[in-house]
C-alpha positions, 0 to 999 in steps of 0.5 A, a space after each residue: 298701935 302704929 298705922 304701919 303695924 295695923 296695916 301689916 297685921 291686917 294683911 297677914 291676917 287676911 292672907 293666913 287667917 283664911 287658912 286658920 279659923 279660930 278653932 285652929 289657933 284660939 290662943 293666937 286669935 285671943 292674943 291678937 284681939 287683946 293686943 289690938 287694944 293694948 299695944 304692949 309692944 309699941 315701939 319695941 324692936 323684935 327679932 323673930 326667928 321662928 321657922 317661917 311657914 304659913 302658920 308662922 304668919 299668924 304669930 307675926 300678925 299678933 306681934 304686929 298687932 301688939 305694935 312691935 317693930 318686927 324683923 323676921 329672920 329666915 335661913 337659919 332653919 328650914 323655911 317656906 320661900 313662899 311664906 317669906 315672900 308673903 311677909 315681904 309683900 306685906 312690908 315686913 322686914 326679913 333678914 338672914 342670920 348674917 344680917 341679923 348679927 349686925 343689928 340691934 333689938 329690944 327682944 330676940 325670939 330665938 330658935 336653936 340658939 342661932 341668934 345668941 350673939 345678936 345684940 338684945 337690950 332686954 334679953 331673949 326667948 328660946 323655943 328649943 331646949 337644944 338651943 339653951 346651951 348657946 346661952 351659957 354664960 350670957 349675962 342677960 335674961 333668957 326665957 326658955 319657952 321649951 320648958 313648962 306645960 305648953 310646949 308639950 302640946 307642940 312637941 308631943 301631939 304636934 311632932 308625933 303627928 308631923 312625923 307620921 304625916 311626913 312618912 305618908 308624904 314619902 309613901 311610907 305611912 303604913 306603920 302597921 306591925 313595923 318595929 320602931 326604935 326612938 332614941 330619946 323619951 323627952 317631949 319629942 321622943 315620947 310624942 313620936 312613940 305615942 303616935 307610932 303606937 296609935 298607928 298600930 306599929 309593931 314593937 315601939 322601943 324608946 332608948 333613954 335613961 332607965 333611972 329617970 324615964 318612964 316610957 308611955 304605955 305600950 312602949 318598951 324602954 331600953 337604957 341608953 347605956 345598954 349597947 347590946 340591948 340597943 343593937 338587938 332592938 335595931 336588928 329587928 327595926 324598920 325605922 330608927 328615930 333620933 329625938 334626943 335634942 343632943 348633937 352626936 348623941 347616938 354615937 355613944 352607944 350605937 355603931 353608926 357605920 353599921 346603922 348606915 350600912 343597914 336597911 333600916 330607915 333613919 330619921 331625925 326629929 330634932 334640930 341637931 345632927 344626933 347621928 354625927 359625921 359617920 352617918 352620911 346626910 343622904 342616908 337620913 330621911 330629909 338629909 338629917 333635918 327634922 323629917 317633918 320639915 319636908 311638909 308645907 306645914 311641919 307642925 299643924 297650927 292647932 298644935 303650935 298655936 299655944 307655943 307661938 302665943 307663949 313665945 310672943 308673950 315672952 317678948 312683952 315680958 322681956 321688953 318690960 325690963 323686969 326679967 332677971 339675969 339667966 335662964 327662967 321658965 315661963 310664967 305658970 299663970 300665963 300658961 294656964 291662961 293660954 290653956 284656957 283658950 286652947 281647950 276651947 279649940 280643935 286640939 282640946 279633945 286630943 289633949 284630953 285623950 292623950 295628955 296623960 300618955 304624953 306626960 302632960 301636967 296641968 
């Protein structure tokens, strides 16, 4: 590892590591310890576009420990200005999406497909399923970090936890007896539904494709094509949550203007505007941005730790030059290696208790 990378990695670890003991991020610490010795990214130009918050600094420290010539993009997604300032104080280059578009990299670690047009020698890793469509037709390797078992920890346990913490932040944290409708029963929607059930919500209803989705225990499923059933559920709802990951998805079977005029709380937990233009941004909690992004830590470190480690490993795989063209899934053996570290940390007991309800498969 270069002296430049050593110094900056240590600075970030000194600053952020005091907040995050090893039990909160065992995967990132294990990765950093290994990469200090092996420098698998020595000389590689890496763009990281993970939303910049204080826990993301640990991800950056690991990339620097691996020897990466690191550039961090901010502004395309919600971010914490103070965390950006810490990166700058540590001498890490930070750029806007517009600036990144004019640069060249060896690997791009993307989020939401924002950097699909940025030049990358070896390819891309994408954190979200909603960003994959922006890579359609790309003649390059794209590793979809969102697929596989690791991401379930973040989007299931972590996003559900962030949803409830965000409601508490704005004084709406008591879910007891309150009816909630969740649109989408993928990893995010399932996690929100499970967490609402844990918080003693009244009726928790998920809306998805009845032919292929099994709801978590304690939740009721309405088929996404059943407009009348959806309307009935919304009439008795306290809160409606969008978690499909698809732009304008709710327009298909929901009267958006009627929902906007109702007294129902409306929240979005995906990166896309799932409500569409007929829903005013001011009508949605946090203005259509993911609700948990009102928090200083949108997803707690213990939940996002394995995803960040997997995303970093994707940079190593890409820069090896051996990835095939098109979208590929994470290496299952690598995921299991990360999980061995995760189970020893703070999230281990939760994973054991709630993993099955979230569809977690080892």
